[in-house]
C-alpha positions in Angstrom: 36.3 15.3 -0.2 36.5 11.6 1.3 39.9 10.9 -0.1 41.9 8.3 2.2 38.8 7.4 3.7 39.0 4.0 5.3 34.8 3.2 4.5 33.6 1.1 1.5 31.6 2.8 -1.5 28.7 1.3 -0.1 28.4 3.0 3.1 29.4 6.2 1.7 27.3 6.2 -1.3 24.0 5.4 0.7 24.7 7.4 3.9 27.3 10.4 3.0 26.7 11.3 -0.6 23.5 13.3 -1.8 22.5 13.1 -5.2 22.7 16.9 -5.6 26.1 17.2 -5.0 28.6 19.1 -7.5 32.0 18.1 -6.5 33.3 14.8 -5.1 36.5 13.3 -4.6 37.6 9.9 -3.4 41.3 10.0 -4.0 43.5 7.4 -2.6 40.8 5.6 -0.8 41.2 1.9 -0.4 42.2 0.4 -3.5 40.2 -2.8 -2.3 37.3 -1.0 -1.6 37.2 0.9 -4.8 37.3 -2.5 -7.1 34.5 -4.2 -5.1 32.6 -2.0 -4.2 32.6 0.1 -7.8 28.5 -0.6 -8.7 27.6 1.2 -5.5 29.4 4.2 -6.8 28.2 3.8 -10.4 24.6 3.3 -8.9 25.0 6.6 -7.0 26.8 8.3 -10.1 23.4 7.3 -12.0 21.1 9.2 -9.6 22.9 12.9 -9.8 22.4 15.2 -12.8 24.2 18.0 -10.8 28.0 16.2 -10.5 30.6 18.7 -12.3 33.8 17.3 -10.7 35.0 13.9 -10.2 38.3 12.9 -8.9 39.3 9.0 -8.5 43.0 9.6 -8.3 45.7 7.4 -7.1 42.9 4.0 -6.8 45.0 1.1 -8.5 41.9 -0.7 -9.4 43.3 -1.0 -12.9 41.1 -2.1 -16.5 38.7 -4.4 -14.6 36.7 -1.9 -12.9 36.6 0.3 -15.9 33.2 -1.3 -17.5 31.3 -0.6 -14.8 32.9 2.6 -13.9 32.2 3.7 -17.6 28.3 3.0 -16.9 28.3 5.5 -14.1 30.3 8.6 -16.0 27.9 7.9 -19.1 25.3 9.6 -17.0 27.0 12.7 -16.0 26.1 15.4 -18.4 27.0 18.4 -16.5 30.9 17.0 -16.0 33.8 19.7 -16.1 36.5 18.1 -14.1 38.0 14.1 -14.6 40.6 13.2 -13.0 41.5 9.1 -12.9 45.4 9.7 -12.7 46.9 6.8 -11.0 43.9 4.2 -11.5 47.1 2.0 -13.1 44.9 1.5 -16.7 46.4 0.7 -19.8 44.9 1.9 -22.9 42.2 -0.3 -23.4 40.7 0.7 -20.0 41.0 4.0 -20.7 39.5 4.0 -24.5 36.5 2.6 -22.1 36.6 5.7 -20.1 36.8 8.5 -22.3 34.2 6.7 -24.8 31.8 6.9 -22.1 32.1 10.7 -21.3 28.5 12.5 -22.5 29.4 15.8 -22.8 33.6 16.2 -23.2 33.3 19.1 -24.6 32.4 20.8 -21.0 35.5 19.3 -19.9 37.7 22.2 -18.4 40.0 20.0 -16.4 41.6 16.3 -17.3 44.2 14.7 -15.0 45.0 11.1 -16.5 49.1 10.4 -15.5 50.4 7.5 -14.0 48.8 5.4 -16.6 50.0 3.5 -19.5 48.4 5.3 -22.5 49.5 2.9 -25.2 48.8 3.5 -28.9 44.6 2.8 -28.4 44.5 5.0 -25.2 46.6 8.0 -26.6 44.2 7.6 -30.1 41.1 8.0 -28.3 42.9 11.1 -25.9 43.3 12.3 -29.0 40.4 12.1 -30.5 38.7 13.5 -27.0 41.0 16.3 -27.2 40.1 17.7 -30.4 36.5 18.5 -28.9 37.7 19.7 -26.0 38.1 23.6 -26.7 37.3 24.6 -23.2 40.1 22.2 -21.5 42.1 24.4 -19.1 44.4 21.7 -17.2 46.0 18.5 -19.2 47.9 16.5 -16.9 49.3 13.5 -19.1 52.1 12.9 -16.5 54.1 9.4 -16.7 51.5 8.2 -19.1 54.5 6.4 -21.8 53.5 8.7 -24.5 56.0 7.7 -27.3 57.4 9.0 -30.5 54.5 6.8 -32.4 51.5 8.4 -30.7 52.9 12.2 -31.8 53.8 11.1 -35.1 51.1 8.4 -36.1 47.9 8.9 -34.2 45.8 11.2 -33.4 47.2 12.6 -30.2 48.9 16.3 -31.5 46.2 17.0 -33.6 43.9 16.9 -30.6 46.2 18.7 -28.5 46.3 21.4 -31.2 42.8 21.6 -30.9 43.1 22.6 -26.9 43.2 26.5 -27.5 42.0 27.1 -23.9 44.7 25.7 -21.9 46.7 27.1 -19.2 48.4 24.0 -17.6 50.2 21.5 -19.5 52.0 18.5 -17.8 53.7 16.2 -20.0 56.8 15.4 -18.0 58.1 12.0 -17.7 57.2 10.6 -20.7 59.6 8.6 -23.9 59.5 11.7 -26.5 62.8 11.8 -28.3 64.1 14.2 -30.4 62.2 12.2 -33.2 59.0 13.7 -32.5 60.1 16.3 -29.9 59.5 19.1 -33.1 55.8 17.8 -33.9 54.9 17.7 -30.0 56.2 21.8 -29.5 54.1 22.2 -32.9 51.4 21.1 -31.0 51.8 23.2 -28.3 52.6 26.4 -30.0 49.1 25.7 -31.7 47.2 25.5 -28.4 49.5 27.5 -25.9 48.6 31.3 -26.4 47.2 31.2 -22.9 49.4 28.6 -21.4 50.9 30.0 -18.0 52.8 26.5 -16.8 54.8 23.6 -19.3 56.2 20.9 -17.7 58.1 18.7 -20.6 61.1 17.3 -17.9 61.9 13.8 -18.1 62.2 13.4 -21.8 65.2 12.6 -23.1 65.4 14.9 -26.5 69.3 15.8 -25.9 71.0 18.7 -27.5 68.7 18.5 -30.9 65.6 18.8 -28.9 67.3 21.9 -27.0 67.8 23.0 -30.2 64.0 22.7 -31.2 62.8 24.5 -28.1 64.6 27.4 -28.5 63.2 28.0 -32.4 59.8 26.0 -31.9 58.4 27.4 -28.4 56.1 30.6 -28.8 54.0 30.6 -25.6 54.1 34.4 -24.5 52.3 33.9 -21.2 54.4 31.3 -19.6 55.1 32.0 -16.1 56.4 28.3 -15.4 58.5 26.3 -17.5 60.3 23.3 -16.2 62.8 21.2 -18.6 64.9 19.2 -16.4 66.3 16.0 -17.0 65.9 16.4 -20.5 69.8 15.6 -21.6 70.8 19.2 -23.4 73.9 19.1 -22.0 75.2 22.8 -23.2 73.6 22.8 -26.0 71.1 25.2 -24.7 73.9 27.6 -23.8 76.0 27.4 -26.8 74.8 30.1 -28.7 74.7 32.6 -25.9 77.7 34.9 -27.3 75.2 35.6 -30.5 72.2 36.2 -28.6 70.6 32.6 -29.6 69.9 29.6 -27.4 68.7 30.1 -23.4 69.2 33.4 -24.3 66.7 34.0 -27.0 64.3 31.8 -25.4 64.3 34.1 -22.4 63.7 37.3 -24.4 60.7 35.4 -26.3 58.9 34.8 -22.9 59.5 38.0 -21.1 56.9 36.6 -18.6 58.9 33.8 -17.1 59.7 34.0 -13.4 60.2 30.0 -12.8 62.6 27.9 -14.8 63.7 24.3 -14.1 66.8 23.2 -15.7 68.0 20.4 -13.0 69.9 17.4 -14.1 70.2 18.3 -17.8 74.4 17.6 -18.0 75.2 21.2 -18.0 79.1 22.3 -17.8 79.3 25.9 -19.5 78.6 28.4 -16.7 80.1 31.4 -18.3 77.6 30.9 -21.3 74.4 30.4 -18.5 75.7 33.5 -17.0 75.2 35.4 -20.2 72.0 34.4 -20.7 70.9 35.6 -17.3 72.8 38.7 -17.6 70.9 39.5 -20.9 67.6 38.8 -19.4 65.8 41.9 -18.4 63.1 40.0 -15.8 64.2 38.7 -12.5 63.9 34.7 -12.7 63.7 32.0 -10.4 66.2 29.1 -11.5 66.6 25.6 -10.5 70.0 24.1 -11.5 70.8 21.2 -9.0 72.2 18.1 -10.7 74.2 19.5 -13.4 77.9 19.3 -13.6 78.9 23.0 -12.8 82.8 23.0 -11.2 83.0 24.8 -7.9 84.3 27.9 -8.9 81.5 27.8 -11.8 78.7 27.5 -9.2 80.4 30.4 -7.2 80.5 33.0 -10.3 76.7 31.8 -10.9 75.5 32.9 -7.6 77.9 35.9 -7.5 77.0 37.3 -11.0 74.0 39.6 -11.4 70.8 37.6 -12.7 68.7 35.6 -11.3 66.6 36.5 -8.3 66.7 33.4 -6.8 69.0 30.4 -7.8 68.6 26.6 -6.3 71.9 25.0 -7.0 
């Protein structure tokens, strides 16, 4: 791991890195070093046939470096883990990188967060995912995925094919209720082994809350993060009849962590009914909602979650 290293790539690739290495992390080294010396990294990558894990995250080199980087990626025939998050890429740059992967079916971990996928990048990613049946971790946070990418492109179908996923992060994208149902359908098809699901920051509103209750079926989930989604009280309004959040919790009986922060929730009594009906202990985050002071007191006093962050 040579992350945060001030030295240039010429020094690192000629003096430090061995061609027999299996895992290398270049996260957050000097952006200028990485951009100017990319050809040194490419030359080193072309000498190694053993590399299984390459992490280049948080070096904002932009699309300009992708053609050179792709030359190196195309020579990595054993690559299983790839991290290109925060490189400042657009859809064009991401397409170049993904097309260069020699054996994408070997991937078990892929991080592309904090890049602007755009339609071209989303479609290319969808094509790649369609052959990634071994993929276990997928990080698509803050990639500007929108409704069109899910409804009209290949991303939804590609995601459905990732049947080995255990960890999926889709937070801070641009999905609305118009495409949230399609996203949940894809998650259901790939999510039988999911233990971590992050959907926060997609503004799907009350309609999305109802879609979530009806369509989310991931029986192995341990962590569900659905903060900042504009649910209001739609998630708890059917608590009296066993619906809404109550139904969601009953279906996901292995759930241990639930994040509901900043959802404009006000009905503390309905929320309490949901928690009291749950038969398993649960850590819950509720900060940033609109409960009254007395409501917060009642939530904290009543039987329910083992840990509340109010």
